[in-house]
C-alpha positions as CSV (number, residue, x, y, z in Angstrom):
1,X,55.2,-45.5,28.7
2,X,54.7,-47.7,25.5
3,X,54.0,-46.1,22.2
4,X,50.4,-47.3,22.6
5,X,49.9,-45.4,25.4
6,X,46.2,-44.3,25.6
7,X,43.6,-47.0,24.7
8,X,42.7,-46.4,21.2
9,X,39.2,-47.7,22.3
10,X,38.9,-45.1,24.6
11,X,38.2,-41.5,23.4
12,X,40.7,-39.0,24.4
13,X,42.1,-35.6,23.3
14,X,44.6,-35.9,20.8
15,X,47.0,-32.8,20.3
16,X,49.1,-33.2,16.9
17,X,52.7,-31.9,16.2
18,X,53.6,-30.7,12.8
19,X,55.2,-34.1,11.8
20,X,52.2,-36.1,11.4
21,X,50.0,-33.4,9.8
22,X,52.6,-32.9,7.6
23,X,53.4,-36.1,6.3
24,X,49.6,-37.2,5.8
25,X,49.0,-33.6,4.0
26,X,51.9,-34.1,1.7
27,X,51.0,-37.8,1.0
28,X,47.2,-36.6,0.5
29,X,45.8,-38.5,2.9
30,X,44.5,-36.2,5.8
31,X,41.0,-38.1,5.2
32,X,42.4,-41.2,6.6
33,X,44.1,-39.5,9.7
34,X,40.6,-38.2,9.8
35,X,39.3,-41.6,9.7
36,X,41.8,-43.0,12.1
37,X,41.3,-40.8,14.9
38,X,37.2,-39.9,14.1
39,X,36.4,-41.4,17.9
40,X,39.0,-38.5,19.4
41,X,38.8,-34.8,20.2
42,X,41.5,-33.3,17.8
43,X,43.4,-30.3,18.7
44,X,46.4,-28.6,16.9
45,X,48.3,-25.8,18.7
46,X,48.6,-22.2,16.9
47,X,52.6,-22.8,16.9
48,X,52.0,-25.9,14.5
49,X,49.9,-24.1,12.5
50,X,52.3,-21.4,12.0
51,X,54.8,-24.0,10.9
52,X,53.0,-25.4,8.6
53,X,51.8,-22.1,6.9
54,X,55.8,-21.2,6.8
55,X,56.3,-24.5,4.7
56,X,53.3,-24.1,2.2
57,X,55.6,-22.1,-0.4
58,X,57.8,-25.1,-1.1
59,X,54.9,-27.9,-0.1
60,X,51.4,-26.2,-1.2
61,X,49.6,-29.3,0.6
62,X,50.5,-28.2,3.7
63,X,48.1,-25.7,3.3
64,X,45.2,-28.5,3.6
65,X,45.5,-28.6,7.4
66,X,44.3,-25.4,8.1
67,X,41.0,-26.1,6.6
68,X,40.1,-29.3,8.5
69,X,37.1,-28.7,10.2
70,X,37.5,-31.9,12.7
71,X,40.9,-30.0,13.7
72,X,40.4,-27.4,16.4
73,X,42.9,-24.8,16.9
74,X,44.2,-24.2,20.4
75,X,46.2,-21.3,21.9
76,X,49.1,-22.4,24.4
77,X,49.2,-19.3,26.5
78,X,48.3,-19.7,30.1
79,X,51.3,-19.2,32.4
80,X,51.3,-22.9,33.3
81,X,51.5,-23.6,29.5
82,X,54.1,-21.0,28.9
83,X,56.2,-22.7,31.6
84,X,56.0,-26.2,30.5
85,X,56.7,-24.4,27.0
86,X,60.1,-22.8,28.1
87,X,61.1,-26.1,29.7
88,X,60.4,-28.2,26.2
89,X,62.2,-25.3,24.2
90,X,65.1,-25.7,26.4
91,X,65.3,-29.6,25.8
92,X,64.1,-29.4,22.1
93,X,65.9,-26.2,21.0
94,X,64.3,-22.9,19.5
95,X,64.7,-23.4,16.1
96,X,61.1,-22.8,14.2
97,X,60.8,-26.5,13.6
98,X,61.0,-26.9,17.5
99,X,58.6,-24.7,18.8
100,X,55.2,-26.4,17.4
101,X,56.7,-29.7,19.2
102,X,57.3,-27.7,22.5
103,X,53.6,-26.3,22.1
104,X,52.3,-29.7,21.5
105,X,53.7,-31.3,24.5
106,X,53.3,-28.2,27.0
107,X,49.6,-28.3,25.9
108,X,49.3,-31.9,26.7
109,X,51.3,-31.6,30.0
110,X,49.1,-28.9,31.2
111,X,45.5,-30.1,30.0
112,X,46.1,-33.7,29.8
113,X,45.3,-35.8,26.6
114,X,48.1,-37.8,24.2
115,X,50.9,-35.9,21.9
116,X,50.7,-37.1,18.2
117,X,54.2,-36.7,16.9
118,X,57.0,-39.0,15.4
119,X,60.2,-37.3,16.3
120,X,62.3,-39.1,18.6
121,X,63.8,-36.3,20.9
122,X,60.2,-34.9,21.5
123,X,59.2,-38.7,22.1
124,X,61.9,-39.1,24.9
125,X,61.2,-35.7,26.3
126,X,57.7,-36.2,26.6
127,X,58.3,-39.5,28.1
128,X,60.6,-38.2,30.6
129,X,58.0,-35.6,31.7
130,X,55.2,-38.3,32.0
131,X,53.3,-36.8,28.9
132,X,51.4,-39.5,26.9
133,X,52.6,-39.9,23.4
134,X,51.2,-42.0,20.2
135,X,53.1,-42.0,16.8
136,X,51.7,-42.4,13.5
137,X,52.7,-45.8,12.9
138,X,50.6,-46.7,16.1
139,X,47.3,-44.4,15.2
140,X,47.8,-46.9,11.9
141,X,48.0,-50.1,13.9
142,X,45.2,-49.0,15.6
143,X,43.6,-48.4,12.6
144,X,44.1,-52.0,11.7
145,X,43.1,-53.4,14.9
146,X,39.8,-51.6,14.9
147,X,39.0,-52.3,11.0
148,X,39.4,-49.0,9.8
149,X,41.6,-50.0,7.2
150,X,42.6,-53.7,6.6
151,X,46.5,-54.6,6.5
152,X,47.3,-54.1,3.1
153,X,45.8,-50.6,2.7
154,X,47.9,-50.1,6.3
155,X,50.9,-51.0,4.4
156,X,50.3,-48.6,1.3
157,X,49.6,-45.9,3.5
158,X,53.0,-46.5,5.2
159,X,54.8,-46.5,2.2
160,X,53.0,-43.3,0.9
161,X,53.8,-41.6,4.0
162,X,57.4,-42.5,3.7
163,X,57.6,-42.0,-0.2
164,X,55.7,-39.1,-0.9
165,X,54.8,-37.5,2.8
166,X,58.6,-37.5,4.1
167,X,57.8,-39.5,7.1
168,X,61.0,-41.3,8.8
169,X,59.4,-44.4,10.2
170,X,61.8,-47.8,11.3
171,X,59.9,-49.8,8.5
172,X,58.3,-49.6,5.4
173,X,55.0,-50.9,4.3
174,X,56.2,-54.3,3.7
175,X,57.6,-54.8,7.1
176,X,54.8,-52.6,8.7
177,X,52.8,-55.5,10.1
178,X,55.9,-57.5,11.6
179,X,57.2,-54.1,13.3
180,X,54.1,-53.4,14.7
181,X,53.5,-56.8,16.5
182,X,57.2,-57.2,17.7
183,X,56.4,-53.5,19.3
184,X,53.2,-54.7,20.9
185,X,50.9,-52.3,18.9
186,X,49.0,-54.8,17.0
187,X,47.7,-58.2,18.0
188,X,46.4,-60.3,15.2
189,X,44.1,-63.4,16.1
């Protein structure tokens, strides 16, 4: 599956992992994340919110996620979800950082939608199991394509997510457009 899986123009359910929410919160750009995803139903698992809560002592901005009205909390506790969750914990590990990611992937695998995460191990595991994934850079590229933001604002956002938000991307703001074009995420014309 390509990074852009899930046509950006078609409304669907997005289930966010800690990585994306943390970067946008730390960079103080949650309102931009809302704008980039506004046509979609947006969910977060209880485990992801727990991970973010545990980090608020070191990074207080993570607490901003919990009060977002546009992001709905869901439990991952049906038998089918728990079986999928157990499978993901075997692949990803059982550290406190991996529980949220495993719950996000289990939720999407069982209920459908698109998992929004940036960690490569999780992306690989999702793709191997047929789970649709979208990364933060794909969301930003969609925002440019759909004119939610212009190219310079997207470059500034990428730099802010990296330098302030702690995101680990394969490009910086200056190379964002080239990288997205090379990876089929942005078609200009």
